[in-house]
C-alpha positions in Angstrom: 89.0 114.0 88.8 85.9 114.2 91.2 83.7 112.7 88.6 85.6 109.6 87.9 86.0 109.2 91.7 82.5 108.9 92.1 81.5 107.2 89.5 83.7 104.1 90.8 82.4 104.4 94.1 78.8 104.2 93.1 79.8 101.2 90.8 81.2 99.1 93.2 79.0 100.5 95.8 76.3 98.6 93.5 78.2 95.8 93.1 76.6 92.3 94.9 80.3 91.1 96.1 80.9 94.2 97.6 77.9 94.2 99.3 78.3 90.4 100.4 81.1 91.1 101.7 80.1 94.2 103.8 77.3 91.8 104.7 79.4 88.8 105.6 81.7 91.0 108.0 78.8 92.8 109.7 77.2 89.1 110.7 80.6 87.6 111.6 81.8 90.8 113.6 78.5 90.6 115.3 78.7 87.0 115.8 82.4 87.0 117.3 81.3 89.7 120.0 78.4 88.0 120.5 80.0 84.6 121.6 82.2 86.5 123.8 81.5 87.0 127.1 84.4 89.7 127.2 84.6 92.2 124.7 88.5 92.2 124.3 88.4 88.4 123.5 85.8 89.3 120.6 88.5 92.7 119.2 91.6 89.4 119.2 89.3 87.3 117.4 88.0 89.9 115.3 92.2 90.5 114.5 92.2 87.3 112.8 89.7 88.1 110.3 91.1 91.6 109.2 94.3 89.9 108.6 93.0 87.7 106.7 89.6 88.5 105.3 90.1 92.1 104.5 93.3 92.1 102.7 92.7 88.7 100.5 89.1 90.8 99.3 90.7 94.3 98.9 93.3 92.7 96.8 91.6 90.2 94.6 88.5 92.4 94.1 90.5 95.6 93.4 92.7 93.6 90.5 89.5 92.0 89.0 88.1 95.9 89.1 90.9 96.9 87.2 91.0 94.3 84.8 87.0 94.5 83.8 87.4 98.5 83.5 89.9 97.9 80.9 87.5 100.0 78.3 86.7 102.5 80.6 90.2 103.3 81.1 90.6 103.3 77.5 87.8 105.9 77.1 89.3 108.3 79.8 93.1 107.9 78.4 91.2 109.0 74.9 89.7 112.2 76.8 92.1 115.0 77.8 92.7 113.7 80.6 96.6 113.0 82.5 97.1 109.4 83.2 98.1 110.0 86.2 94.8 111.7 87.1 93.1 108.4 85.8 95.2 105.7 87.6 95.0 108.1 91.0 91.0 108.7 90.3 90.3 104.5 90.2 93.1 104.3 93.4 90.7 106.4 95.6 87.7 105.0 94.5 88.8 101.5 94.9 90.0 102.5 98.6 86.9 105.1 99.6 84.5 102.0 98.2 87.0 99.4 100.3 87.2 101.4 103.5 83.5 102.0 103.4 82.6 98.2 103.0 85.2 97.9 106.0 83.6 100.4 108.3 80.2 99.4 107.7 81.0 95.6 107.9 83.4 96.0 110.9 83.4 99.1 111.9 80.2 99.6 113.3 80.3 96.2 115.4 83.6 97.4 117.3 82.1 101.3 117.8 79.2 99.2 119.7 80.8 96.7 122.0 85.1 98.5 122.0 84.6 101.9 121.7 88.0 102.7 123.3 91.2 103.5 122.1 92.0 99.8 120.7 89.2 99.7 119.2 89.6 102.7 117.2 93.3 101.2 116.8 91.6 98.1 115.3 89.3 100.3 112.9 92.5 102.5 112.0 94.5 99.1 111.1 91.9 97.7 109.6 91.4 100.6 106.9 95.2 101.2 106.5 95.1 97.2 105.5 92.3 97.7 103.0 93.7 100.7 101.2 97.4 99.2 101.0 96.1 95.9 99.3 94.4 98.3 96.9 97.7 99.5 95.8 99.7 96.4 95.8 96.6 95.1 93.6 96.8 98.2 91.2 100.7 97.3 91.3 100.2 93.8 89.7 97.5 94.5 87.5 99.4 96.9 85.5 102.5 95.2 85.6 100.3 91.9 84.0 98.6 92.1 81.1 96.8 88.5 80.9 93.7 88.9 83.8 94.7 85.1 85.0 98.1 85.6 85.3 97.7 89.1 86.8 94.6 87.6 89.4 97.0 84.5 90.0 99.8 87.2 91.3 97.7 89.0 93.1 96.6 85.6 95.0 100.6 84.7 95.3 101.1 87.9 97.0 98.2 88.0 99.1 99.3 84.3 100.3 103.4 85.7 101.0 102.1 88.4 103.1 99.8 86.4 105.1 101.4 82.7 105.1 104.5 82.6 103.5 106.2 85.4 105.7 105.5 84.0 108.8 107.3 81.1 107.6 110.3 82.7 106.6 110.7 84.3 109.5 110.4 81.4 111.6 113.2 79.6 109.7 115.5 82.8 110.6 114.6 82.2 114.6 115.3 78.5 114.4 118.7 78.8 112.2 119.8 81.8 114.3 118.7 80.7 117.6 121.9 80.5 119.3 122.0 84.7 118.5 120.0 87.6 119.6 118.0 88.4 116.7 115.1 89.9 118.4 115.9 93.0 117.5 116.9 92.3 113.8 113.0 91.1 114.1 111.5 94.4 114.3 113.5 95.6 110.9 111.8 92.5 109.2 108.1 92.8 110.7 108.5 96.4 109.1 108.7 94.3 105.5 105.1 92.9 105.8 102.3 95.4 106.7 100.3 92.5 108.4 103.0 91.3 110.7 103.2 94.7 111.8 99.4 95.5 112.2 99.0 92.8 114.2 102.1 93.5 116.3 100.6 96.7 117.1 97.4 95.5 117.6 98.5 93.0 120.3 100.8 95.3 122.2 97.7 97.9 122.7 95.7 94.9 123.7 98.6 94.6 126.2 99.0 90.7 125.2 102.7 91.1 124.5 103.3 88.6 127.4 102.0 85.5 124.9 105.1 86.8 122.7 107.5 85.5 125.3 111.1 87.6 125.0 110.6 89.0 121.3 107.2 90.6 122.8 109.4 92.4 125.5 111.8 93.5 122.9 108.1 94.5 120.6 106.7 96.3 123.3 110.0 98.2 124.3 110.1 99.7 121.1 106.4 99.6 119.4 105.0 100.5 122.9 106.8 103.8 122.9 105.5 106.9 120.7 108.3 107.2 118.6 108.0 103.6 118.0 104.3 103.9 117.2 104.4 106.8 115.1 107.0 105.1 113.0 105.2 101.7 112.8 102.3 104.2 111.0 105.0 105.6 108.8 105.8 102.4 107.2 102.5 101.5 106.9 101.9 104.8 105.1 104.7 103.8 102.9 103.3 100.5 102.0 100.3 102.6 100.5 102.6 105.4 98.9 105.4 103.1 97.3 103.4 100.5 95.5 100.9 103.3 94.3 104.0 105.0 93.0 105.5 102.6 90.9 102.1 101.5 89.6 101.3 105.1 88.6 104.6 105.7 87.2 104.1 102.0 85.2 101.1 103.1 83.7 101.8 106.5 82.6 104.1 104.9 80.2 102.1 101.5 79.1 101.3 100.8 76.0 96.6 100.1 75.8 
C-alpha cells in the first residue's frame, strides 16, 4: 500500500497541472495579502479563493486522474492486492498531493501574514475541503464508466456545492420569511461542506454581524466548543461517506 501511495504522490507532484495549481495559489495568495493593508482583510479575500478554486481543482483533477489511471488500476487488480487496498491507496495518494499543493501554495503565505488561530483554521479548512472533494471525485468516477460523463458529473457537483445550494437556501428563506427558520438553517448548512466551512471561518474572524440575525444564531451554535466540534465531525463525515460508498462500489465493479 505504501509503495502505491508513494508512486501516486510522485506521479501527481510531477504533473505540470499540479505545479501550475500550486504556483497559481501562491502568487494569488501573496498578491491578496500584499494589496491589503490589513492581513485580516487579506485572509477574508483568500477565503473566497479557497472556497471556489480549491474544491474545483480537487474534484476535476482527481476525476481525470482516476480515469487516466484505468490501465494502472487494472494492473494492480491483477496483482495479489485487495481492491479496497488499491482504492484507498489511490485516495491517499491523491489527498496527500492535493493537500501538499494547497499547503505550499496557500499555507505558506497564511503562515507568513496571519499565523494566528484564524489563519490556522483557514489552513485546516482548506486541507479538509481538498480531501473532501477528492473523495467526492472518486465517487463520481467509480459510478460512471464514460470519462466525459464522469468529468461532467464532477463539475455539476462542484456547481451544486458552490452555487446552486446557496440558491436553494435563499429560496427557502424567501418562501418561509414569516417563520423562524434561522435554526433550521444550521441543519441545512451541514448538507454543504463549503457553506459550513464559510460559516466557521466568518465566525472565527468575528464578522458574524454582517450575516444579520442568522449570523447571531450561527454564532450561538458554531461559536461554542460543541458546535465547532460537531462542525468538524460533519466535515469528516463528508470525507468518509463518499469514500466508503465509492470503495464498496469499486470492490464489486467489473473492470
